[in-house]
DOLO-920599 format. One record per residue (C-alpha): x, y, z. Coordinates in Angstrom, 3 decimals, m for minus. Each point is the difference from the previous one (the first is absolute). Layout:
# DOLO-920599
NODE          X          Y          Z
NODE          X          Y          Z
...
This chain:
# DOLO-920599
NODE          X          Y          Z
NODE     28.913     34.753     59.416
NODE     m0.332     m0.792      3.731
NODE     m0.642      3.622      0.841
NODE     m3.191     m0.008     m2.286
NODE     m1.280     m2.831      1.961
NODE      0.325      1.173      3.300
NODE      2.460     m2.578      1.254
NODE      3.562     m1.017     m0.389
NODE      3.177      1.878      0.441
NODE     m0.721      3.338     m1.767
NODE     m3.544      0.167      1.408
NODE      0.782      2.123      2.960
NODE      2.174      2.574     m1.856
NODE     m2.095      0.084     m3.138
NODE     m1.903      3.292     m0.688
NODE     m3.600      0.087     m0.950
NODE     m2.213      2.680     m1.535
NODE      1.267      3.236     m1.253
NODE      3.455     m0.743      1.633
NODE      0.629     m2.768     m2.653
NODE      2.560      0.991     m2.639
NODE      0.938     m2.107     m2.860
NODE      2.176      0.836     m3.071
NODE      0.699     m2.482     m2.662
NODE      3.528     m0.032     m1.343
NODE      0.241     m0.587     m3.595
NODE      2.829     m2.080     m1.349
NODE      2.865      2.075     m1.397
NODE      2.415     m2.582     m1.147
NODE     m0.867      0.204     m3.692
NODE      0.287      3.713      0.027
NODE      3.427      0.055      1.634
NODE      1.206     m2.608     m2.445
NODE     m1.129      1.868     m3.031
NODE      1.261      3.398      1.184
NODE      3.423     m1.516      0.851
NODE      0.335     m1.870     m3.285
NODE     m0.998      3.108     m1.982
NODE      2.086      2.468      1.976
NODE      2.854     m2.389     m0.590
NODE     m0.515     m0.155     m3.693
NODE     m0.159      3.807     m0.177
NODE      3.023      0.450      1.899
NODE      1.782     m2.555     m2.193
NODE     m1.183      1.600     m3.062
NODE      1.031      3.481      1.411
NODE      3.513     m1.353      0.599
NODE      0.275     m1.241     m3.629
NODE     m1.864      2.876     m1.882
NODE      0.765      3.150      1.952
NODE      1.105      2.626     m0.779
NODE      0.533     m0.535     m3.854
NODE     m3.433     m1.613     m0.595
NODE     m2.269      1.892      2.569
NODE     m3.045      0.008     m2.430
NODE      0.058     m3.658     m0.224
NODE      0.395     m0.102      3.835
NODE     m3.148      2.271      0.482
NODE     m1.935     m2.391     m2.331
NODE      1.060     m3.012      1.971
NODE     m0.973      1.860      3.244
NODE     m3.411      0.773     m1.299
NODE     m0.451     m3.687     m1.374
NODE      0.995     m1.190      3.478
NODE     m2.435      2.155      1.864
NODE     m2.765     m1.311     m2.510
NODE      1.064     m3.658      0.822
NODE     m0.085      0.932      3.663
NODE     m3.596      1.206     m0.286
NODE     m1.078     m3.010     m1.969
NODE      1.606     m2.521      2.343
NODE     m1.427      1.717      3.024
NODE     m3.456      0.837     m1.060
NODE     m1.726     m2.626      1.971
NODE      1.853      0.737      3.272
NODE     m0.754      3.696     m0.414
NODE     m3.687     m0.694     m0.688
NODE     m0.091     m2.222      3.052
NODE      1.317      2.822      2.134
NODE     m2.491      2.508     m1.389
NODE     m3.078     m2.134     m0.091
NODE      0.520     m2.787      2.375
NODE      1.923      1.333      2.940
NODE     m1.812     m0.896      3.398
NODE     m0.045      2.166      3.066
NODE     m2.142     m0.549      2.977
NODE      0.097      2.918      2.552
NODE     m2.472      2.036      2.056
NODE     m2.959     m2.346     m0.836
NODE      0.523      0.586     m3.866
NODE      0.907     m2.416     m2.411
NODE      1.927      1.430     m3.007
NODE      0.711     m2.063     m3.009
NODE      1.830      2.104     m2.617
NODE     m1.963      3.277     m0.372
NODE     m3.263     m1.327      1.476
NODE     m0.984      0.366      3.704
NODE     m2.689     m1.692      1.928
NODE     m1.017     m0.135      3.667
NODE      0.824     m3.623      1.597
NODE     m3.212      0.317      1.801
NODE     m1.860     m0.183     m3.410
NODE      1.364     m3.367     m0.643
NODE     m2.420     m2.889      0.953
NODE      1.331     m2.093      2.978
NODE     m1.430     m3.210     m1.536
NODE      1.788      0.604     m3.380
NODE      3.307      0.385      2.014
NODE     m0.654     m3.361      1.601
NODE     m0.874     m1.620     m3.330
NODE      3.201      1.506     m1.734
NODE      2.222     m2.189      2.228
NODE     m1.653     m3.039     m1.518
NODE      0.236      1.180     m3.720
NODE      2.345     m1.995     m1.939
NODE      3.244      1.435     m1.258
NODE      0.333      0.397     m3.772
NODE      2.141     m3.191     m0.165
NODE     m2.600     m2.040      2.045
NODE     m2.776      1.265     m2.181
NODE      1.712     m0.823     m3.228
NODE      0.694     m3.573      1.462
NODE     m3.616     m0.340      0.974
NODE     m1.026      1.028     m3.627
NODE      2.325     m2.534     m1.457
NODE     m1.521     m2.864      2.006
NODE     m3.629      0.839     m1.266
NODE     m1.901     m1.705     m2.767
NODE     m1.022      2.113     m3.150
NODE     m3.661     m0.220      0.995
NODE      0.929      1.529      3.362
NODE      2.114      2.698     m1.646
NODE     m2.872      0.863     m2.303
NODE     m2.425      0.265      3.060
NODE      2.648      2.202      1.931
NODE      0.082      2.280     m3.196
NODE     m3.673      0.302     m0.151
NODE     m0.511      0.862      3.641
NODE      3.069      2.320      0.218
NODE     m1.609      2.087     m2.883
NODE     m2.925      0.876      2.026
NODE      2.270      1.414      2.902
NODE      1.723      3.319     m0.629
NODE      3.815     m0.050      0.256
NODE      1.520      1.958      3.014
NODE      1.443      3.386     m0.526
NODE      3.784      0.128     m0.024
NODE      1.021      2.552      2.798
NODE      2.657      2.392     m1.043
NODE     m0.922     m0.267     m3.707
NODE      1.423     m2.080     m2.823
NODE     m1.346     m2.780     m2.232
NODE      0.847     m2.915      2.152
NODE      2.327     m1.245      2.889
NODE      3.634      0.504     m1.074
NODE      2.209     m3.001     m0.601
NODE      1.639     m1.335      3.168
NODE     m2.853      1.356      2.243
NODE     m2.646     m1.840      1.978
NODE     m3.492      1.215      0.474
NODE     m2.745      0.091      2.607
NODE     m3.598      0.931     m0.578
NODE     m1.877      1.838      2.777
NODE     m3.515      1.702      0.028
NODE     m0.982      3.387      1.371
NODE     m2.961      0.289      2.380
NODE     m1.904      1.333     m3.082
NODE      0.694     m3.211     m1.827
NODE      2.540      1.181     m2.580
NODE      2.727     m2.752     m0.601
NODE      3.443      1.173     m0.131
NODE      3.258     m1.782     m0.990
NODE      3.223      0.869      1.501
NODE      3.299     m0.870     m1.480
NODE      2.655     m0.907      2.528
NODE      3.284     m1.499      0.448
NODE     m0.464     m1.160      3.488
NODE     m3.504     m1.368      0.412
NODE      0.067     m1.423      3.558
NODE      1.611      3.164      1.284
NODE     m2.620      2.317     m1.699
NODE     m2.796     m2.028      1.248
NODE      1.313      0.048      3.548
NODE      0.343      3.759     m0.018
NODE     m3.397      0.502     m1.523
NODE     m1.678     m2.343      2.687
NODE      1.801      1.777      2.934
NODE     m0.821      3.401     m1.402
NODE     m3.835     m1.167     m0.487
NODE      0.044     m1.419      3.641
NODE     m1.014     m3.583     m1.012
């Protein structure tokens, strides 16, 4: 984060503008565990059932493939819709691409001060019912930001930032590493 501020250890070596490159790596632990467990299960079933009961083994293989898809549906959708890349002055979230220069500089500064999901929930828990009713009333007047990359909502296990374009459109970006993404965006936007 020091590179974004223009001071600190990484400031002299940090790149700015179109030279900024950022790729968010998605966690793979769950996918590796489920593939390993199901592959071991299929191998064990093969050692027991083959060659006499090959039809039963193929049914088990198909069922295991279905379970693999079910267990990994969320990680697969995160890879398709919420993979973040920043290169050549373009921010790509999933299949959607926008120019970094189209993001409002003020909204990037404000995004640093946005509470994380846990902080937001804690602040809501500390409010009175009257304050919550007032928040509901005022939030109904404000349109909700559009989730970049698509999808209904921010996936489980991901944080979010809300930024605005220079045209005033609010964009919600789901991310695993909020500080690193904000640092890369501010350096790419020359803030």
